[in-house]
TIMARPA-886421 format. One record per residue: x, y, z of N, C-alpha, C in turn. Coordinates in steps of 0.05 Angstrom, whole numbers, padded with zeros to 5 digits, always signed. Example, Ala and Ser with C-alpha at 12.3 -4.5 7.8 and 13.67 -1.06 7.14 Angstrom:
<lumros>
+00264-00114+00156+00246-00090+00156+00264-00066+00156
+00257-00045+00142+00273-00021+00143+00258+00001+00157
</lumros>
This chain:
<lumros>
+01728+02493+01725+01744+02477+01707+01730+02447+01699
+01726+02444+01675+01717+02423+01667+01738+02396+01668
+01725+02375+01680+01737+02352+01681+01749+02337+01660
+01776+02335+01659+01786+02321+01633+01781+02294+01626
+01778+02285+01602+01767+02256+01596+01795+02238+01595
+01798+02215+01603+01824+02197+01605+01820+02179+01583
+01838+02178+01562+01840+02163+01540+01848+02130+01552
+01857+02128+01573+01870+02102+01583+01849+02091+01602
+01824+02095+01599+01807+02088+01625+01801+02056+01624
+01803+02043+01595+01799+02020+01591+01821+02001+01605
+01840+02011+01610+01864+01993+01614+01863+01990+01642
+01852+02003+01664+01849+01998+01690+01827+01978+01698
+01839+01953+01701+01826+01928+01706+01825+01932+01736
+01807+01914+01747+01807+01911+01780+01833+01903+01792
+01842+01884+01779+01874+01875+01790+01894+01897+01790
+01891+01917+01766+01909+01937+01762+01906+01957+01785
+01879+01963+01788+01873+01982+01811+01882+01973+01835
+01874+01952+01845+01885+01936+01869+01915+01936+01874
+01933+01929+01851+01959+01927+01851+01971+01952+01859
+01960+01974+01843+01974+02004+01848+01963+02009+01874
+01939+02003+01886+01929+02014+01913+01950+02001+01933
+01954+01974+01933+01970+01960+01946+01999+01965+01947
+02007+01975+01925+02040+01986+01921+02043+02008+01944
+02019+02025+01946+02022+02050+01963+02017+02042+01993
+02007+02013+01997+02004+02007+02028+02034+02004+02035
+02049+01988+02019+02076+01980+02023+02091+02009+02033
+02087+02027+02017+02100+02055+02023+02089+02066+02048
+02069+02064+02058+02055+02076+02081+02067+02059+02101
+02071+02031+02106+02079+02015+02122+02110+02022+02124
+02124+02024+02107+02153+02033+02111+02155+02059+02122
+02142+02082+02113+02144+02106+02125+02132+02106+02157
+02113+02094+02162+02101+02093+02184+02118+02079+02209
+02132+02060+02198+02147+02037+02215+02175+02048+02219
+02180+02071+02202+02212+02078+02207+02222+02106+02219
+02202+02119+02210+02210+02150+02221+02203+02153+02249
+02185+02149+02260+02179+02148+02287+02197+02135+02306
+02200+02108+02297+02211+02088+02315+02243+02100+02309
+02254+02103+02291+02280+02115+02286+02285+02140+02304
+02270+02156+02304+02268+02185+02316+02277+02172+02354
+02254+02156+02356+02250+02147+02385+02276+02131+02390
+02286+02118+02378+02316+02097+02383+02338+02123+02385
+02339+02142+02365+02360+02161+02371+02357+02178+02391
+02334+02188+02404+02329+02202+02425+02340+02185+02450
+02334+02164+02450+02346+02141+02477+02373+02143+02475
+02388+02147+02452+02414+02143+02446+02430+02171+02454
+02413+02193+02456+02424+02210+02463+02427+02240+02446
+02417+02231+02417+02423+02247+02398+02404+02272+02396
+02413+02291+02391+02397+02315+02390+02375+02315+02371
+02353+02332+02374+02332+02338+02359+02340+02347+02330
+02364+02358+02330+02372+02365+02302+02380+02344+02283
+02398+02328+02294+02403+02301+02286+02383+02287+02274
+02364+02279+02294+02340+02265+02286+02322+02275+02266
+02319+02306+02268+02307+02318+02242+02321+02316+02220
+02345+02317+02216+02359+02309+02193+02360+02281+02181
+02359+02265+02200+02355+02235+02188+02328+02231+02178
+02309+02249+02190+02281+02241+02177+02283+02260+02149
+02297+02283+02150+02293+02301+02125+02306+02286+02103
+02323+02268+02110+02342+02254+02081+02324+02248+02065
+02301+02227+02075+02281+02214+02056+02265+02237+02040
+02261+02260+02055+02243+02281+02042+02264+02300+02018
+02283+02301+02027+02305+02312+02008+02305+02293+01982
+02305+02267+01979+02306+02252+01958+02281+02256+01944
+02257+02254+01957+02230+02256+01944+02231+02286+01930
+02244+02309+01945+02238+02331+01930+02257+02334+01905
+02278+02326+01908+02297+02329+01885+02294+02309+01863
+02281+02285+01868+02285+02263+01847+02255+02258+01834
+02233+02270+01849+02206+02266+01834+02207+02275+01814
+02215+02295+01802+02213+02301+01769+02230+02283+01757
+02248+02271+01768+02260+02248+01749+02247+02224+01749
+02228+02219+01768+02208+02194+01769+02190+02199+01749
+02182+02225+01745+02157+02238+01730+02165+02229+01702
+02195+02232+01689+02203+02226+01666+02205+02195+01661
+02211+02188+01680+02213+02152+01678+02187+02145+01673
+02165+02151+01686+02142+02141+01683+02129+02150+01655
+02136+02174+01649+02125+02178+01620+02141+02162+01600
+02168+02153+01602+02183+02140+01577+02185+02108+01585
+02180+02098+01613+02180+02070+01615+02149+02056+01623
+02133+02071+01633+02110+02065+01643+02107+02062+01673
+02082+02062+01680+02080+02060+01705+02086+02033+01722
+02078+02011+01707+02085+01987+01714+02114+01977+01726
+02135+01986+01707+02158+01981+01712+02170+02000+01736
+02160+02025+01739+02176+02043+01755+02163+02035+01780
+02138+02032+01784+02123+02022+01809+02135+01997+01821
+02137+01977+01809+02153+01952+01814+02182+01955+01825
+02194+01971+01808+02218+01976+01812+02217+01990+01844
+02201+02012+01849+02198+02023+01873+02194+02008+01900
+02177+01982+01889+02170+01964+01911+02199+01951+01924
+02214+01938+01901+02234+01930+01909+02259+01943+01926
+02263+01967+01912+02278+01985+01927+02268+01994+01954
+02246+01995+01958+02237+02001+01985+02244+01977+02005
+02241+01953+02002+02246+01929+02012+02273+01932+02024
+02287+01934+02003+02318+01931+02007+02326+01952+02031
+02315+01982+02024+02331+02005+02039+02315+02004+02065
+02293+01987+02072+02283+01992+02100+02294+01970+02114
+02302+01948+02108+02318+01928+02119+02346+01938+02125
+02358+01957+02107+02388+01968+02111+02380+01987+02134
+02358+02000+02140+02356+02017+02165+02368+02001+02191
+02359+01977+02194+02367+01960+02219+02397+01960+02217
+02406+01955+02194+02437+01949+02193+02455+01974+02199
+02443+01998+02188+02455+02020+02196+02453+02032+02222
+02435+02026+02241+02426+02028+02265+02451+02014+02282
+02455+01987+02272+02478+01965+02286+02507+01972+02279
+02508+01988+02257+02536+01992+02252+02545+02022+02260
+02533+02039+02244+02535+02067+02253+02512+02087+02244
+02502+02101+02264+02479+02121+02259+02479+02135+02239
+02505+02147+02224+02513+02168+02202+02501+02151+02179
+02501+02125+02179+02492+02107+02156+02463+02113+02143
+02447+02124+02168+02420+02128+02164+02415+02149+02142
+02435+02165+02141+02432+02188+02119+02428+02175+02092
+02446+02163+02083+02445+02155+02053+02421+02132+02052
+02421+02115+02066+02392+02095+02066+02367+02107+02069
+02361+02131+02086+02340+02145+02081+02336+02154+02054
+02358+02164+02043+02356+02182+02015+02346+02161+01999
+02361+02139+01991+02350+02117+01977+02323+02105+01984
+02314+02109+02009+02283+02103+02009+02266+02119+01999
+02279+02144+01999+02259+02167+01988+02256+02163+01958
+02281+02159+01946+02279+02156+01915+02257+02129+01908
+02261+02111+01928+02239+02084+01924+02207+02098+01928
+02207+02112+01945+02183+02120+01949+02168+02139+01933
+02185+02157+01918+02175+02180+01898+02171+02162+01871
+02185+02142+01867+02184+02125+01845+02153+02107+01846
+02147+02100+01866+02117+02085+01866+02099+02106+01871
+02103+02134+01886+02080+02154+01886+02072+02159+01858
+02093+02171+01845+02086+02179+01816+02073+02158+01795
+02083+02138+01799+02074+02117+01780+02046+02110+01786
+02039+02105+01813+02012+02096+01820+01998+02124+01818
+01997+02143+01823+01979+02166+01820+01973+02175+01791
+01994+02171+01779+01988+02179+01745+01972+02158+01735
+01976+02131+01745+01963+02113+01725+01932+02111+01739
+01929+02119+01763+01900+02120+01773+01887+02142+01767
+01901+02169+01769+01884+02188+01756+01880+02186+01728
+01892+02178+01708+01884+02170+01681+01866+02154+01686
+01863+02134+01693+01843+02117+01688+01816+02113+01701
+01810+02131+01719+01791+02133+01740+01773+02153+01725
+01745+02148+01722+01729+02172+01711+01721+02191+01733
+01716+02219+01726+01714+02244+01744+01692+02238+01764
+01671+02225+01758+01651+02220+01777+01655+02204+01801
+01678+02184+01796+01687+02167+01819+01715+02173+01827
+01730+02194+01821+01755+02200+01825+01762+02204+01853
+01741+02217+01867+01748+02227+01892+01745+02201+01911
+01726+02180+01908+01722+02160+01922+01751+02139+01912
+01758+02144+01888+01779+02124+01883+01808+02132+01895
+01806+02158+01895+01835+02171+01909+01833+02171+01942
+01807+02166+01949+01806+02160+01979+01809+02131+01985
+01805+02114+01970+01815+02091+01977+01842+02084+01974
+01858+02098+01952+01887+02099+01951+01899+02113+01974
+01884+02135+01987+01896+02150+02007+01891+02132+02033
+01874+02119+02031+01863+02102+02058+01885+02078+02062
+01892+02065+02038+01910+02040+02040+01934+02051+02047
+01945+02073+02039+01967+02089+02046+01970+02101+02074
+01947+02109+02083+01950+02114+02116+01944+02091+02130
+01932+02075+02125+01930+02051+02141+01956+02035+02139
+01973+02037+02117+01997+02026+02124+02014+02041+02142
+02012+02067+02139+02033+02083+02154+02019+02082+02179
+01994+02082+02190+01986+02082+02223+01993+02053+02234
+01986+02034+02217+01994+02005+02222+02021+02004+02228
+02038+02019+02212+02068+02010+02217+02079+02029+02239
+02067+02053+02244+02072+02065+02271+02067+02047+02296
+02041+02041+02298+02030+02025+02319+02044+01994+02326
+02054+01985+02301+02067+01960+02300+02098+01964+02306
+02112+01983+02300+02141+01990+02303+02147+01985+02333
+02133+01993+02353+02140+01998+02378+02140+01968+02389
+02118+01951+02393+02120+01920+02397+02143+01908+02384
+02147+01913+02358+02165+01894+02340+02192+01900+02349
+02198+01924+02356+02225+01933+02364+02230+01917+02391
+02207+01923+02413+02213+01907+02437+02214+01878+02433
+02205+01860+02409+02204+01835+02415+02232+01828+02396
+02235+01842+02376+02259+01829+02355+02282+01850+02355
+02283+01870+02367+02303+01892+02370+02307+01901+02337
+02332+01908+02329+02338+01916+02304+02331+01894+02279
+02323+01871+02285+02317+01854+02264+02292+01861+02254
+02275+01876+02272+02245+01879+02259+02247+01895+02233
+02268+01909+02226+02266+01924+02201+02269+01908+02178
+02281+01882+02182+02280+01859+02163+02250+01855+02153
+02229+01861+02163+02201+01847+02165+02191+01857+02139
+02198+01890+02137+02184+01903+02106+02200+01891+02088
+02225+01883+02088+02237+01873+02060+02222+01849+02056
+02212+01829+02073+02196+01804+02071+02175+01811+02053
+02162+01832+02064+02133+01839+02053+02141+01847+02027
+02156+01866+02016+02166+01870+01991+02170+01845+01977
+02183+01826+01983+02189+01802+01969+02161+01788+01962
+02144+01788+01980+02120+01774+01975+02103+01790+01953
+02102+01821+01957+02086+01835+01939+02098+01835+01906
+02117+01835+01910+02131+01839+01879+02116+01822+01855
+02116+01798+01855+02103+01782+01837+02070+01786+01836
+02060+01792+01854+02035+01798+01855+02026+01823+01839
+02045+01843+01846+02038+01868+01836+02048+01870+01805
+02068+01856+01799+02076+01848+01770+02052+01839+01753
+02040+01816+01765+02016+01803+01754+01991+01826+01752
+01986+01841+01775+01965+01853+01774+01966+01875+01757
+01991+01890+01753+01991+01913+01734+02000+01905+01703
+01997+01884+01699+02002+01867+01672+01985+01884+01648
+01958+01894+01660+01946+01905+01638+01948+01936+01629
+01966+01948+01647+01971+01975+01646+01981+01982+01618
+01982+02003+01602+01987+02004+01579+02018+02009+01577
+02032+01992+01559+02055+02001+01551+02063+02032+01545
+02083+02049+01549+02090+02071+01538+02089+02071+01510
+02084+02089+01495+02086+02092+01468+02107+02111+01460
+02128+02096+01449+02154+02110+01438+02145+02135+01425
+02127+02137+01410+02122+02162+01389+02112+02181+01409
+02098+02181+01432+02085+02198+01451+02104+02205+01475
+02125+02186+01479+02137+02191+01501+02150+02216+01509
+02161+02222+01484+02171+02254+01490+02150+02275+01492
+02126+02275+01477+02106+02287+01482+02097+02292+01510
+02095+02268+01526+02083+02262+01551+02106+02274+01574
+02127+02269+01564+02156+02277+01585+02153+02308+01585
+02144+02322+01564+02142+02351+01563+02115+02365+01565
+02094+02345+01574+02070+02357+01581+02071+02385+01597
+02055+02409+01586+02063+02428+01598+02038+02436+01623
+02049+02439+01651+02033+02438+01667+02025+02471+01675
+02003+02474+01677+01995+02503+01683+01990+02507+01715
+02009+02523+01722+02009+02521+01755+01990+02531+01771
+01974+02552+01765+01956+02563+01773+01927+02543+01776
+01931+02525+01755+01910+02509+01755+01910+02485+01776
+01938+02479+01780+01942+02458+01795+01949+02463+01824
+01952+02490+01833+01968+02498+01858+01954+02488+01878
+01923+02489+01878+01907+02480+01903+01912+02451+01906
+01910+02438+01887+01911+02407+01883+01938+02400+01895
+01966+02412+01891+01985+02409+01902+01989+02419+01932
+01974+02434+01938+01974+02443+01968+01966+02416+01983
+01954+02396+01978+01948+02374+01992+01972+02356+01999
+01994+02359+01981+02016+02345+01984+02034+02359+02000
+02034+02387+02007+02047+02402+02029+02032+02395+02053
+02005+02399+02058+01990+02390+02082+02001+02362+02090
+02000+02346+02075+02006+02315+02081+02037+02312+02088
+02053+02329+02076+02081+02318+02078+02088+02333+02107
+02075+02355+02112+02079+02368+02142+02070+02345+02167
+02047+02337+02160+02035+02318+02180+02050+02290+02177
+02055+02280+02153+02064+02252+02147+02096+02245+02157
+02111+02270+02148+02137+02266+02163+02152+02286+02180
+02136+02311+02176+02145+02329+02193+02139+02330+02223
+02109+02319+02229+02102+02317+02256+02106+02288+02263
+02107+02268+02246+02108+02243+02259+02136+02233+02266
+02154+02247+02247+02182+02242+02248+02196+02252+02276
+02183+02276+02284+02196+02287+02306+02177+02289+02334
+02150+02285+02332+02136+02293+02352+02142+02274+02372
+02152+02246+02370+02161+02229+02397+02184+02243+02410
+02200+02261+02403+02213+02279+02415+02198+02297+02433
+02184+02315+02425+02165+02329+02443+02148+02312+02461
+02137+02294+02451+02116+02276+02466+02131+02265+02491
+02160+02256+02488+02172+02244+02510+02186+02269+02528
+02183+02289+02517+02195+02315+02536+02175+02322+02546
+02147+02323+02543+02125+02329+02560+02118+02307+02577
+02134+02291+02580+02130+02266+02600+02114+02240+02595
+02108+02242+02568+02101+02217+02556+02118+02192+02551
+02112+02167+02556+02128+02144+02550+02134+02141+02518
+02154+02127+02510+02161+02125+02483+02132+02112+02469
+02117+02093+02483+02097+02080+02468+02071+02098+02467
+02070+02114+02491+02051+02135+02491+02058+02158+02469
+02081+02163+02460+02081+02181+02441+02073+02171+02415
+02084+02144+02411+02080+02132+02386+02050+02131+02380
+02034+02124+02399+02013+02116+02398+01993+02142+02394
+02006+02163+02403+01995+02192+02393+01998+02194+02361
+02019+02188+02352+02025+02193+02325+02008+02172+02311
+02008+02147+02314+01991+02127+02304+01964+02130+02303
+01951+02141+02327+01920+02152+02322+01921+02177+02306
+01933+02194+02308+01928+02220+02290+01932+02202+02260
+01947+02187+02253+01947+02175+02221+01926+02150+02220
+01917+02141+02238+01891+02127+02237+01866+02145+02230
+01867+02169+02248+01843+02185+02237+01844+02197+02212
+01870+02197+02200+01871+02209+02174+01861+02188+02156
+01859+02164+02163+01851+02140+02142+01818+02142+02145
+01814+02144+02171+01780+02137+02173+01761+02158+02156
+01773+02182+02153+01757+02204+02145+01758+02204+02111
+01775+02192+02102+01784+02194+02073+01757+02179+02055
+01747+02160+02061+01725+02149+02041+01702+02169+02045
+01697+02181+02072+01673+02203+02073+01679+02229+02053
+01704+02236+02060+01711+02260+02044+01712+02257+02012
+01717+02233+02003+01723+02227+01974+01691+02226+01963
+01677+02213+01978+01648+02210+01968+01635+02238+01969
+01635+02254+01991+01626+02279+01995+01638+02303+01972
+01659+02298+01966+01673+02315+01946+01661+02306+01920
+01660+02281+01910+01645+02276+01886+01619+02287+01881
+01601+02295+01904+01575+02298+01905+01571+02331+01909
+01590+02339+01920+01583+02373+01925+01605+02390+01917
+01630+02381+01907+01648+02395+01897+01670+02390+01921
+01698+02391+01908+01724+02391+01923+01724+02415+01938
+01725+02434+01930+01734+02460+01945+01715+02466+01970
+01691+02464+01970+01677+02464+01994+01683+02445+02017
+01687+02418+02009+01700+02401+02029+01724+02408+02038
+01743+02426+02024+01774+02432+02033+01769+02452+02048
+01748+02472+02041+01746+02493+02060+01733+02484+02091
+01721+02465+02092+01708+02456+02115+01734+02440+02133
+01749+02428+02118+01772+02416+02132+01791+02431+02141
+01798+02454+02125+01816+02472+02138+01803+02486+02162
+01782+02495+02164+01769+02508+02187+01771+02482+02212
+01768+02459+02207+01768+02438+02228+01793+02434+02237
+01816+02438+02215+01844+02431+02225+01853+02451+02237
+01845+02476+02230+01863+02500+02249+01848+02500+02275
+01821+02496+02281+01816+02494+02306+01821+02470+02326
+01827+02452+02315+01838+02423+02325+01870+02432+02338
+01882+02442+02320+01912+02449+02321+01910+02469+02346
+01894+02488+02351+01903+02511+02364+01893+02501+02395
+01868+02481+02394+01858+02464+02421+01880+02452+02430
+01893+02433+02410+01912+02415+02416+01938+02426+02436
+01947+02449+02419+01970+02462+02433+01961+02476+02457
+01944+02483+02464+01936+02490+02491+01931+02466+02504
+01920+02448+02500+01914+02418+02516+01943+02411+02523
+01963+02405+02509+01989+02398+02513+02002+02412+02531
+02004+02440+02525+02019+02465+02537+02008+02469+02568
+01984+02458+02571+01975+02463+02600+01972+02441+02618
+01981+02416+02604+01984+02391+02613+01963+02378+02626
+01940+02379+02608+01916+02364+02611+01916+02336+02616
+01932+02325+02598+01938+02295+02602+01940+02280+02574
+01949+02256+02576+01951+02245+02551+01926+02237+02542
+01905+02228+02547+01878+02223+02534+01871+02248+02517
+01871+02272+02528+01862+02300+02515+01883+02303+02492
+01905+02302+02497+01926+02306+02475+01922+02287+02451
+01915+02263+02458+01910+02243+02442+01882+02252+02420
+01867+02258+02432+01841+02268+02419+01850+02289+02403
+01862+02308+02410+01870+02327+02395+01879+02322+02371
+01901+02305+02375+01910+02298+02350+01898+02282+02334
+01877+02267+02346+01854+02251+02325+01848+02270+02308
+01833+02292+02318+01819+02314+02301+01835+02326+02279
+01868+02329+02290+01882+02337+02271+01889+02319+02243
+01890+02296+02256+01890+02276+02231+01865+02280+02212
+01842+02278+02227+01822+02275+02209+01823+02302+02187
+01828+02323+02199+01827+02345+02178+01850+02341+02157
+01872+02333+02165+01898+02331+02142+01889+02308+02128
+01882+02280+02140+01876+02258+02119+01854+02266+02098
+01835+02281+02107+01814+02282+02090+01820+02300+02071
+01839+02317+02071+01846+02336+02051+01862+02323+02026
+01876+02302+02031+01890+02289+02015+01876+02280+01990
+01858+02268+01994+01846+02255+01970+01825+02276+01954
+01818+02294+01968+01803+02316+01954+01825+02332+01938
+01846+02340+01949+01866+02353+01930+01876+02334+01906
+01880+02305+01914+01885+02293+01887+01862+02297+01863
+01833+02292+01876+01813+02297+01860+01815+02321+01840
+01824+02346+01857+01822+02370+01842+01846+02364+01820
+01873+02358+01829+01892+02352+01807+01877+02336+01779
+01867+02312+01790+01860+02300+01767+01833+02309+01751
+01823+02323+01760+01799+02336+01747+01810+02362+01726
+01832+02372+01739+01840+02396+01724+01860+02393+01701
+01874+02377+01712+01901+02376+01695+01896+02350+01667
+01904+02356+01645+01898+02338+01620+01918+02312+01620
+01910+02292+01613+01925+02269+01614+01951+02270+01605
+01960+02285+01588+01992+02278+01575+02005+02303+01597
+01995+02320+01616+02013+02331+01635+02009+02318+01663
+01997+02294+01664+01993+02284+01691+02023+02270+01702
+02041+02261+01682+02064+02260+01698+02081+02276+01713
+02079+02302+01696+02097+02321+01705+02077+02331+01732
+02052+02334+01733+02036+02341+01755+02035+02324+01778
+02040+02300+01775+02043+02277+01794+02072+02282+01807
+02088+02286+01790+02116+02296+01802+02119+02318+01816
+02106+02336+01806+02108+02362+01825+02091+02355+01850
+02069+02342+01853+02056+02336+01876+02075+02318+01894
+02088+02303+01885+02103+02283+01901+02134+02300+01905
+02138+02322+01890+02161+02340+01898+02152+02360+01924
+02127+02373+01919+02118+02386+01942+02116+02374+01966
+02107+02345+01965+02104+02327+01987+02136+02328+02002
+02155+02321+01979+02181+02319+01991+02194+02348+02007
+02190+02368+01995+02194+02395+02007+02183+02402+02033
+02157+02394+02031+02141+02395+02056+02154+02376+02077
+02160+02351+02075+02175+02334+02089+02201+02341+02096
+02212+02356+02083+02240+02364+02088+02239+02386+02105
+02230+02407+02101+02224+02422+02119+02215+02422+02147
+02192+02403+02152+02174+02398+02171+02189+02393+02195
+02211+02368+02187+02223+02360+02215+02241+02377+02227
+02254+02394+02205+02273+02414+02216+02261+02438+02229
+02237+02445+02218+02218+02469+02233+02209+02457+02258
+02201+02432+02257+02193+02422+02284+02209+02418+02305
+02240+02411+02294+02262+02410+02314+02264+02433+02325
+02265+02460+02305+02269+02484+02318+02251+02490+02332
+02223+02484+02332+02203+02497+02348+02199+02483+02376
+02210+02458+02375+02213+02445+02402+02231+02456+02416
+02257+02463+02403+02282+02477+02421+02273+02505+02433
+02255+02516+02412+02249+02545+02419+02226+02543+02439
+02207+02521+02439+02182+02519+02453+02195+02515+02486
+02216+02495+02487+02231+02491+02516+02239+02514+02523
+02257+02532+02510+02265+02552+02524+02250+02575+02532
+02224+02579+02515+02208+02596+02522+02185+02589+02544
+02187+02558+02551+02163+02551+02568+02138+02543+02556
+02142+02539+02527+02114+02539+02513+02117+02506+02501
+02130+02488+02516+02131+02461+02505+02103+02450+02498
+02097+02440+02480+02064+02426+02478+02057+02444+02452
+02064+02469+02444+02057+02483+02424+02071+02484+02395
+02095+02464+02402+02113+02462+02381+02101+02452+02349
+02092+02425+02354+02085+02408+02335+02048+02420+02326
+02031+02421+02343+02012+02436+02337+02013+02466+02327
+02026+02478+02333+02033+02507+02323+02041+02509+02297
+02054+02484+02287+02063+02484+02260+02044+02474+02243
+02026+02451+02256+01999+02447+02240+01980+02467+02236
+01974+02488+02257+01957+02505+02257+01964+02526+02228
+01993+02531+02229+02003+02552+02210+02000+02536+02182
+01999+02511+02178+01995+02503+02151+01964+02501+02140
+01950+02498+02159+01916+02498+02155+01909+02530+02154
+01926+02546+02163+01917+02573+02159+01921+02584+02132
+01946+02574+02122+01952+02579+02091+01928+02570+02068
+01915+02553+02081+01889+02542+02063+01871+02564+02055
+01862+02581+02073+01844+02599+02068+01849+02624+02045
+01873+02633+02048+01880+02649+02024+01881+02637+01994
+01893+02609+02000+01900+02592+01974+01872+02591+01963
+01850+02586+01976+01826+02581+01965+01813+02603+01952
+01816+02634+01966+01810+02652+01953+01826+02656+01924
+01847+02652+01929+01864+02663+01902+01859+02642+01881
+01856+02617+01891+01843+02598+01867+01819+02602+01854
+01798+02619+01868+01773+02628+01858+01778+02651+01837
+01801+02665+01840+01815+02689+01827+01821+02675+01801
+01842+02657+01802+01854+02645+01781+01835+02632+01764
+01811+02622+01769+01797+02613+01753+01782+02626+01733
+01780+02658+01741+01769+02674+01723+01786+02686+01702
+01815+02674+01703+01838+02685+01684+01834+02671+01657
+01840+02681+01634+01845+02666+01606+01857+02642+01613
+01853+02624+01597+01868+02597+01601+01899+02597+01592
+01904+02620+01581+01932+02621+01576+01949+02636+01596
+01933+02646+01612+01947+02664+01631+01958+02651+01659
+01983+02663+01668+01993+02650+01691+02010+02618+01689
+02015+02616+01663+02020+02583+01660+02050+02584+01671
</lumros>
């Protein structure tokens, strides 16, 4: 598949690239600081794993349902307006999480839903602008930088959330709101060079046709990342604490996994630019499957905290490395006018994976506890997702042989 030229390349100045990537850093901080900490607080208050999974899933439901709408907003209003609106809403909703926990836990559901709307606005806007404006020969590295900042924000949010809560209590949720207030004018200035939407072309871009067989392998990265990002991190503190780990230890496992997913991304992006994205993706699938199976056995047999931490580190390496590689595949294959639809599909796939991930994780924790297999629940879910990558790579090879109009 020949990489598509991007007619907006001239528009991506360095401040624009920095602002777009920085906006995703806030999303990462918001996700990482909220899901595991809220799960841990609810576990301490005696709520079931299904209630906790439902709270985590509310954000994902919003992303799954509203991403197509965000794609239309980006096509009609431009990436700058939608990205900045997402930043503001992100700060407001994160601060409201602390209020919900103070007043009534059921308020977490609508607040998390609105947090998901804010996230998908920023996701779709930033990814569309970057994939349009970055040349093919550096696309892997550019998306690795994007994913690295997202992952650093996520992992940093996880690791900081425990100490911040111990120090400030529920007031700690206001910190992300303060960050958003500071970031808003900075991103407005940085993104000022982004092209304004052309009214004559907005309808055409809004209806850009997406060839699903071409985009399927790229969109799979959103499924994988969604399961690791929300499905595992949002529920693993429950399994970890039931295995005998403290809250801090369980949060540290999640944080280390996410930090590992950040460390590998620049390397995978660089290698994908040089030897091809599919080869890198196949290697990551094998590593991820092996690490998941090994971690499940380690946790189940009670080898200890350190060994479990190392196992999740390698799961994070494989999952995080796949994220920029799959985005590169999407950018290489999808024409410019279809990118809002493609990135909306990518975001929606992430949402659906994040939605089902916490619920599946909760069910697997329950089943593993009844069957005496506690420790296998979340690593088993990870193994199943990595296993799907193998037939998908084979199918992608077959689909590429089909005529361009087939399977649209």
